Short mmCIF file of the C-alpha atoms (twelve columns), coordinates in Angstrom:
data_MODEL
# 
_entry.id   MODEL 
# 
loop_
_atom_site.group_PDB 
_atom_site.id 
_atom_site.type_symbol 
_atom_site.label_atom_id 
_atom_site.label_alt_id 
_atom_site.label_comp_id 
_atom_site.label_asym_id 
_atom_site.label_seq_id 
_atom_site.Cartn_x 
_atom_site.Cartn_y 
_atom_site.Cartn_z 
_atom_site.pdbx_PDB_model_num 
ATOM 1   C CA . MET A 1   25.595 -9.250  18.935 1 
ATOM 2   C CA . ALA A 2   26.742 -10.651 22.231 1 
ATOM 3   C CA . GLU A 3   26.780 -8.014  24.940 1 
ATOM 4   C CA . LEU A 4   30.132 -7.165  26.436 1 
ATOM 5   C CA . PRO A 5   30.581 -8.493  29.979 1 
ATOM 6   C CA . ILE A 6   30.310 -5.306  32.000 1 
ATOM 7   C CA . PRO A 7   29.380 -5.949  35.631 1 
ATOM 8   C CA . ARG A 8   26.756 -3.235  36.007 1 
ATOM 9   C CA . PRO A 9   25.976 -2.127  39.565 1 
ATOM 10  C CA . GLN A 10  22.712 -3.133  41.172 1 
ATOM 11  C CA . ILE A 11  21.269 -0.817  43.808 1 
ATOM 12  C CA . THR A 12  19.286 -2.834  46.351 1 
ATOM 13  C CA . ALA A 13  16.967 -1.959  49.182 1 
ATOM 14  C CA . LEU A 14  19.986 -2.005  51.450 1 
ATOM 15  C CA . SER A 15  21.115 1.241   49.852 1 
ATOM 16  C CA . ASN A 16  18.121 2.986   51.447 1 
ATOM 17  C CA . ASP A 17  19.308 1.843   54.857 1 
ATOM 18  C CA . TYR A 18  22.783 3.110   54.051 1 
ATOM 19  C CA . PHE A 19  21.604 6.593   53.116 1 
ATOM 20  C CA . ARG A 20  19.194 6.560   56.065 1 
ATOM 21  C CA . VAL A 21  22.168 6.015   58.354 1 
ATOM 22  C CA . ILE A 22  24.005 8.867   56.662 1 
ATOM 23  C CA . ASN A 23  20.996 11.130  57.178 1 
ATOM 24  C CA . VAL A 24  20.725 10.177  60.830 1 
ATOM 25  C CA . LEU A 25  24.407 10.848  61.361 1 
ATOM 26  C CA . SER A 26  24.019 14.249  59.752 1 
ATOM 27  C CA . LEU A 27  21.448 15.223  62.419 1 
ATOM 28  C CA . ILE A 28  23.910 14.733  65.272 1 
ATOM 29  C CA . SER A 29  24.896 18.131  66.707 1 
ATOM 30  C CA . PHE A 30  27.265 19.159  69.423 1 
ATOM 31  C CA . ASP A 31  25.075 22.161  70.264 1 
ATOM 32  C CA . ASP A 32  22.739 21.482  73.222 1 
ATOM 33  C CA . GLY A 33  20.748 24.673  72.764 1 
ATOM 34  C CA . GLY A 34  22.471 26.427  75.667 1 
ATOM 35  C CA . TRP A 35  20.446 24.885  78.486 1 
ATOM 36  C CA . ARG A 36  23.105 22.492  79.821 1 
ATOM 37  C CA . GLU A 37  25.382 23.416  82.699 1 
ATOM 38  C CA . PRO A 38  28.861 24.712  81.758 1 
ATOM 39  C CA . LEU A 39  30.474 21.599  83.212 1 
ATOM 40  C CA . ALA A 40  28.393 19.325  81.010 1 
ATOM 41  C CA . ALA A 41  29.191 21.436  77.955 1 
ATOM 42  C CA . GLN A 42  32.874 21.280  78.759 1 
ATOM 43  C CA . SER A 43  32.689 17.495  79.159 1 
ATOM 44  C CA . ALA A 44  31.007 17.184  75.788 1 
ATOM 45  C CA . LYS A 45  33.799 19.178  74.171 1 
ATOM 46  C CA . LEU A 46  36.421 16.987  75.802 1 
ATOM 47  C CA . VAL A 47  34.695 13.830  74.618 1 
ATOM 48  C CA . THR A 48  34.415 15.234  71.106 1 
ATOM 49  C CA . ALA A 49  38.065 16.260  71.058 1 
ATOM 50  C CA . GLY A 50  39.092 12.847  72.322 1 
ATOM 51  C CA . PHE A 51  37.034 11.108  69.653 1 
ATOM 52  C CA . LEU A 52  38.504 13.232  66.851 1 
ATOM 53  C CA . ALA A 53  42.026 12.730  68.173 1 
ATOM 54  C CA . ALA A 54  41.540 8.967   68.314 1 
ATOM 55  C CA . LEU A 55  40.091 8.947   64.797 1 
ATOM 56  C CA . MET A 56  42.986 10.942  63.371 1 
ATOM 57  C CA . ALA A 57  45.498 8.755   65.202 1 
ATOM 58  C CA . GLY A 58  43.874 5.632   63.782 1 
ATOM 59  C CA . GLN A 59  43.968 7.022   60.231 1 
ATOM 60  C CA . ALA A 60  47.624 8.003   60.660 1 
ATOM 61  C CA . THR A 61  48.439 4.515   61.902 1 
ATOM 62  C CA . LEU A 62  46.736 2.888   58.912 1 
ATOM 63  C CA . ALA A 63  48.448 5.246   56.478 1 
ATOM 64  C CA . ALA A 64  51.835 4.561   58.022 1 
ATOM 65  C CA . ALA A 65  51.280 0.815   58.042 1 
ATOM 66  C CA . GLN A 66  50.096 0.516   54.433 1 
ATOM 67  C CA . PRO A 67  53.508 0.850   52.697 1 
ATOM 68  C CA . ILE A 68  54.890 -1.936  54.878 1 
ATOM 69  C CA . THR A 69  52.691 -4.509  53.134 1 
ATOM 70  C CA . ALA A 70  54.761 -6.100  50.406 1 
ATOM 71  C CA . VAL A 71  53.425 -8.027  47.434 1 
ATOM 72  C CA . PRO A 72  55.037 -11.480 47.322 1 
ATOM 73  C CA . ASP A 73  56.782 -12.106 44.013 1 
ATOM 74  C CA . THR A 74  55.207 -15.545 43.854 1 
ATOM 75  C CA . GLU A 75  51.641 -14.253 43.697 1 
ATOM 76  C CA . PRO A 76  50.008 -14.284 40.252 1 
ATOM 77  C CA . THR A 77  49.120 -10.982 38.641 1 
ATOM 78  C CA . VAL A 78  46.270 -9.903  36.405 1 
ATOM 79  C CA . THR A 79  48.543 -9.253  33.431 1 
ATOM 80  C CA . GLY A 80  47.803 -11.407 30.408 1 
ATOM 81  C CA . LEU A 81  44.762 -12.602 28.490 1 
ATOM 82  C CA . TRP A 82  41.352 -13.422 29.964 1 
ATOM 83  C CA . GLN A 83  38.141 -14.858 28.543 1 
ATOM 84  C CA . LYS A 84  34.518 -14.234 29.464 1 
ATOM 85  C CA . VAL A 85  31.875 -16.832 28.584 1 
ATOM 86  C CA . ASP A 86  28.113 -16.634 28.981 1 
ATOM 87  C CA . ASP A 87  25.844 -19.092 30.777 1 
ATOM 88  C CA . SER A 88  25.712 -21.280 27.672 1 
ATOM 89  C CA . GLY A 89  29.480 -21.571 27.440 1 
ATOM 90  C CA . ASN A 90  29.775 -19.230 24.467 1 
ATOM 91  C CA . THR A 91  32.708 -16.844 24.391 1 
ATOM 92  C CA . VAL A 92  31.632 -13.230 24.841 1 
ATOM 93  C CA . GLY A 93  35.027 -11.582 24.588 1 
ATOM 94  C CA . TRP A 94  38.734 -11.682 25.332 1 
ATOM 95  C CA . PHE A 95  40.480 -9.065  27.450 1 
ATOM 96  C CA . VAL A 96  44.125 -8.152  27.898 1 
ATOM 97  C CA . PHE A 97  45.635 -6.595  31.031 1 
ATOM 98  C CA . VAL A 98  48.937 -4.735  31.152 1 
ATOM 99  C CA . GLU A 99  50.825 -2.769  33.797 1 
ATOM 100 C CA . ARG A 100 51.683 0.850   33.098 1 
ATOM 101 C CA . ASN A 101 53.318 3.162   35.630 1 
ATOM 102 C CA . ASP A 102 52.338 0.963   38.583 1 
ATOM 103 C CA . HIS A 103 48.686 0.909   37.454 1 
ATOM 104 C CA . TYR A 104 46.851 -1.821  35.579 1 
ATOM 105 C CA . GLU A 105 44.734 -1.388  32.476 1 
ATOM 106 C CA . GLY A 106 42.400 -3.845  30.779 1 
ATOM 107 C CA . ALA A 107 41.236 -3.650  27.160 1 
ATOM 108 C CA . ILE A 108 39.058 -5.576  24.739 1 
ATOM 109 C CA . ALA A 109 41.487 -7.935  23.029 1 
ATOM 110 C CA . LYS A 110 39.126 -9.874  20.797 1 
ATOM 111 C CA . THR A 111 35.463 -9.619  19.857 1 
ATOM 112 C CA . PHE A 112 32.994 -12.306 18.825 1 
ATOM 113 C CA . TYR A 113 30.164 -11.109 16.599 1 
ATOM 114 C CA . GLY A 114 27.556 -12.908 14.564 1 
ATOM 115 C CA . PRO A 115 27.201 -12.541 10.779 1 
ATOM 116 C CA . ALA A 116 24.413 -9.992  11.152 1 
ATOM 117 C CA . ASP A 117 26.272 -7.806  13.631 1 
ATOM 118 C CA . PRO A 118 28.368 -4.757  12.696 1 
ATOM 119 C CA . GLN A 119 31.889 -6.039  12.181 1 
ATOM 120 C CA . ASN A 120 33.811 -2.902  13.159 1 
ATOM 121 C CA . PRO A 121 31.773 -1.175  15.892 1 
ATOM 122 C CA . VAL A 122 33.001 1.902   17.736 1 
ATOM 123 C CA . CYS A 123 32.211 3.291   21.174 1 
ATOM 124 C CA . SER A 124 29.784 5.921   19.935 1 
ATOM 125 C CA . ARG A 125 28.333 6.469   23.412 1 
ATOM 126 C CA . CYS A 126 31.640 7.024   25.178 1 
ATOM 127 C CA . ARG A 127 31.978 10.541  26.551 1 
ATOM 128 C CA . ASP A 128 35.706 10.829  27.218 1 
ATOM 129 C CA . ASP A 129 38.872 10.284  25.166 1 
ATOM 130 C CA . ARG A 130 37.451 6.914   24.070 1 
ATOM 131 C CA . LYS A 131 34.637 8.540   22.085 1 
ATOM 132 C CA . ASP A 132 34.214 6.762   18.712 1 
ATOM 133 C CA . GLU A 133 37.246 4.563   19.368 1 
ATOM 134 C CA . PRO A 134 36.997 1.047   17.863 1 
ATOM 135 C CA . MET A 135 35.699 -1.565  20.285 1 
ATOM 136 C CA . LEU A 136 38.625 -3.795  19.391 1 
ATOM 137 C CA . GLY A 137 41.452 -2.567  21.597 1 
ATOM 138 C CA . LEU A 138 39.199 -0.237  23.611 1 
ATOM 139 C CA . PRO A 139 40.556 0.439   27.139 1 
ATOM 140 C CA . LEU A 140 37.790 -0.904  29.347 1 
ATOM 141 C CA . ILE A 141 39.357 -0.875  32.818 1 
ATOM 142 C CA . ARG A 142 41.744 1.831   34.005 1 
ATOM 143 C CA . ASP A 143 43.835 2.975   36.977 1 
ATOM 144 C CA . MET A 144 43.703 -0.239  38.993 1 
ATOM 145 C CA . ARG A 145 46.220 -0.488  41.847 1 
ATOM 146 C CA . ARG A 146 47.500 -3.844  43.046 1 
ATOM 147 C CA . ILE A 147 47.384 -4.985  46.668 1 
ATOM 148 C CA . GLY A 148 48.405 -8.631  46.544 1 
ATOM 149 C CA . LEU A 149 45.700 -10.518 44.668 1 
ATOM 150 C CA . VAL A 150 43.287 -7.566  44.845 1 
ATOM 151 C CA . TYR A 151 43.120 -4.625  42.438 1 
ATOM 152 C CA . GLU A 152 41.137 -1.516  43.294 1 
ATOM 153 C CA . GLY A 153 40.935 2.243   43.003 1 
ATOM 154 C CA . GLY A 154 40.171 2.204   39.275 1 
ATOM 155 C CA . ASN A 155 37.108 2.269   37.065 1 
ATOM 156 C CA . ILE A 156 35.342 0.234   34.407 1 
ATOM 157 C CA . LEU A 157 33.585 1.481   31.297 1 
ATOM 158 C CA . ASP A 158 30.270 0.171   30.009 1 
ATOM 159 C CA . PRO A 159 30.540 0.882   26.258 1 
ATOM 160 C CA . ARG A 160 26.836 0.185   25.808 1 
ATOM 161 C CA . ASP A 161 25.928 3.505   27.424 1 
ATOM 162 C CA . GLY A 162 29.253 5.244   28.007 1 
ATOM 163 C CA . ASN A 163 28.933 5.187   31.801 1 
ATOM 164 C CA . THR A 164 31.896 4.461   34.051 1 
ATOM 165 C CA . TYR A 165 31.749 2.753   37.429 1 
ATOM 166 C CA . SER A 166 34.140 2.080   40.263 1 
ATOM 167 C CA . ALA A 167 35.863 -1.279  39.914 1 
ATOM 168 C CA . LYS A 168 37.498 -3.960  42.006 1 
ATOM 169 C CA . MET A 169 39.186 -7.142  40.813 1 
ATOM 170 C CA . THR A 170 40.459 -10.245 42.562 1 
ATOM 171 C CA . VAL A 171 42.783 -12.852 41.072 1 
ATOM 172 C CA . SER A 172 42.472 -16.397 42.415 1 
ATOM 173 C CA . PRO A 173 45.517 -17.824 44.245 1 
ATOM 174 C CA . ASP A 174 46.184 -20.184 41.336 1 
ATOM 175 C CA . GLY A 175 45.972 -17.273 38.883 1 
ATOM 176 C CA . GLN A 176 43.351 -18.936 36.693 1 
ATOM 177 C CA . THR A 177 40.209 -16.939 37.487 1 
ATOM 178 C CA . LEU A 178 39.505 -13.239 37.828 1 
ATOM 179 C CA . ILE A 179 36.509 -11.727 39.620 1 
ATOM 180 C CA . VAL A 180 35.625 -8.337  38.163 1 
ATOM 181 C CA . ARG A 181 33.216 -6.164  40.146 1 
ATOM 182 C CA . GLY A 182 31.654 -2.894  38.991 1 
ATOM 183 C CA . PHE A 183 29.797 -0.807  41.531 1 
ATOM 184 C CA . LEU A 184 28.388 2.572   42.504 1 
ATOM 185 C CA . GLY A 185 29.582 4.262   45.655 1 
ATOM 186 C CA . ILE A 186 30.726 1.306   47.733 1 
ATOM 187 C CA . SER A 187 31.626 -2.215  46.672 1 
ATOM 188 C CA . LEU A 188 28.596 -3.642  48.487 1 
ATOM 189 C CA . PHE A 189 26.322 -2.315  45.752 1 
ATOM 190 C CA . GLY A 190 27.659 -4.065  42.664 1 
ATOM 191 C CA . ARG A 191 27.801 -7.253  40.621 1 
ATOM 192 C CA . ASP A 192 30.543 -9.779  39.913 1 
ATOM 193 C CA . GLU A 193 31.717 -11.282 36.634 1 
ATOM 194 C CA . VAL A 194 34.079 -14.264 36.531 1 
ATOM 195 C CA . TRP A 195 36.679 -14.375 33.766 1 
ATOM 196 C CA . HIS A 196 39.100 -17.202 32.992 1 
ATOM 197 C CA . ARG A 197 42.760 -16.949 32.082 1 
ATOM 198 C CA . LEU A 198 43.841 -17.909 28.570 1 
ATOM 199 C CA . PRO A 199 47.159 -19.632 27.815 1 
ATOM 200 C CA . ASP A 200 50.040 -17.591 26.434 1 
ATOM 201 C CA . SER A 201 49.583 -19.350 23.097 1 
ATOM 202 C CA . ALA A 202 46.291 -17.474 22.628 1 
ATOM 203 C CA . VAL A 203 48.257 -14.334 21.771 1 
ATOM 204 C CA . LYS A 204 48.688 -15.610 18.227 1 
ATOM 205 C CA . GLU A 205 44.918 -15.277 17.752 1 
ATOM 206 C CA . LEU A 206 44.933 -11.534 18.431 1 
ATOM 207 C CA . ASP A 207 44.658 -8.792  15.853 1 
ATOM 208 C CA . PRO A 208 48.019 -7.113  15.104 1 
ATOM 209 C CA . VAL A 209 46.567 -3.770  16.187 1 
ATOM 210 C CA . VAL A 210 45.916 -5.122  19.690 1 
ATOM 211 C CA . ILE A 211 49.356 -6.743  19.878 1 
ATOM 212 C CA . ALA A 212 51.120 -3.558  18.819 1 
ATOM 213 C CA . ARG A 213 49.224 -1.480  21.371 1 
ATOM 214 C CA . TYR A 214 49.319 -3.753  24.399 1 
ATOM 215 C CA . LEU A 215 51.766 -6.608  23.798 1 
ATOM 216 C CA . PRO A 216 54.565 -5.306  21.571 1 
ATOM 217 C CA . GLY A 217 57.165 -7.976  21.017 1 
ATOM 218 C CA . ALA A 218 54.940 -10.738 22.387 1 
ATOM 219 C CA . VAL A 219 54.571 -12.467 19.008 1 
ATOM 220 C CA . PRO A 220 57.624 -13.504 16.954 1 
ATOM 221 C CA . THR A 221 58.348 -11.599 13.752 1 
ATOM 222 C CA . GLY A 222 56.611 -13.189 10.823 1 
ATOM 223 C CA . HIS A 223 53.281 -13.672 12.562 1 
ATOM 224 C CA . HIS A 224 50.638 -12.397 10.182 1 
ATOM 225 C CA . ALA A 225 47.168 -12.246 11.670 1 
ATOM 226 C CA . THR A 226 44.506 -10.530 9.629  1 
ATOM 227 C CA . ALA A 227 42.154 -7.898  10.930 1 
ATOM 228 C CA . ALA A 228 39.243 -9.920  9.650  1 
ATOM 229 C CA . ARG A 229 40.145 -13.047 11.584 1 
ATOM 230 C CA . HIS A 230 38.183 -12.155 14.681 1 
ATOM 231 C CA . THR A 231 35.036 -11.471 12.652 1 
ATOM 232 C CA . GLU A 232 35.110 -14.962 11.186 1 
ATOM 233 C CA . LYS A 233 35.016 -16.653 14.570 1 
ATOM 234 C CA . THR A 234 31.827 -17.835 16.131 1 
ATOM 235 C CA . ALA A 235 31.078 -17.381 19.809 1 
ATOM 236 C CA . LYS A 236 32.252 -20.935 20.393 1 
ATOM 237 C CA . SER A 237 35.642 -20.576 18.776 1 
ATOM 238 C CA . GLY A 238 37.563 -19.405 21.824 1 
ATOM 239 C CA . ASN A 239 36.470 -22.159 24.210 1 
ATOM 240 C CA . ASP A 240 39.253 -24.558 23.255 1 
ATOM 241 C CA . LEU A 241 41.817 -22.194 24.736 1 
ATOM 242 C CA . ARG A 242 40.455 -22.134 28.265 1 
# 
């Protein structure tokens, strides 16, 4: 069975430097042990107060400025169908993104399994509301907020072990590629996956369950896909739609 394309974080040696910096910062104290002159102590307090005031002012400025940034209507969004292929060009999976209450959610839209693989797997290792939910239609990415071509603030599920990671996504200016990054802590410690947009006509290849859940009304009445269709496809079958 082809593994689902979850960008699992990779912790490098750089992370040690990061936590070393944090530890060093934690050793900084404003207490001199009482041996300094009162004037020096007072100066230290003034410097500290000035630093904190400047920091708070900077944060307030950023917070006030953030709503001013508008998302141009002409920029492409992540909504729609995307395809992930492996290094050999074989299709690993299709994913659908929708917007709900100003947040974006991505789910497994189509699976590609071999004849010997289980044909209706569930997320047995999930530990939240997705426990034992079928892989087909499983919400994989949740709570992403859009800032232009960038989506962040959400999380991504690895159904292989049930773990969730922070996530960041970036849509290309032409709207045809999507970089999905899963990471631990900060975005620096993560790994990218590149997905490719599918044409709107690919919707007709989706299982009715997925369409009803994520794309109601997207397919004209009278479209009759079968639940078994996706199990009959080989890993190569989706490449023509790229």
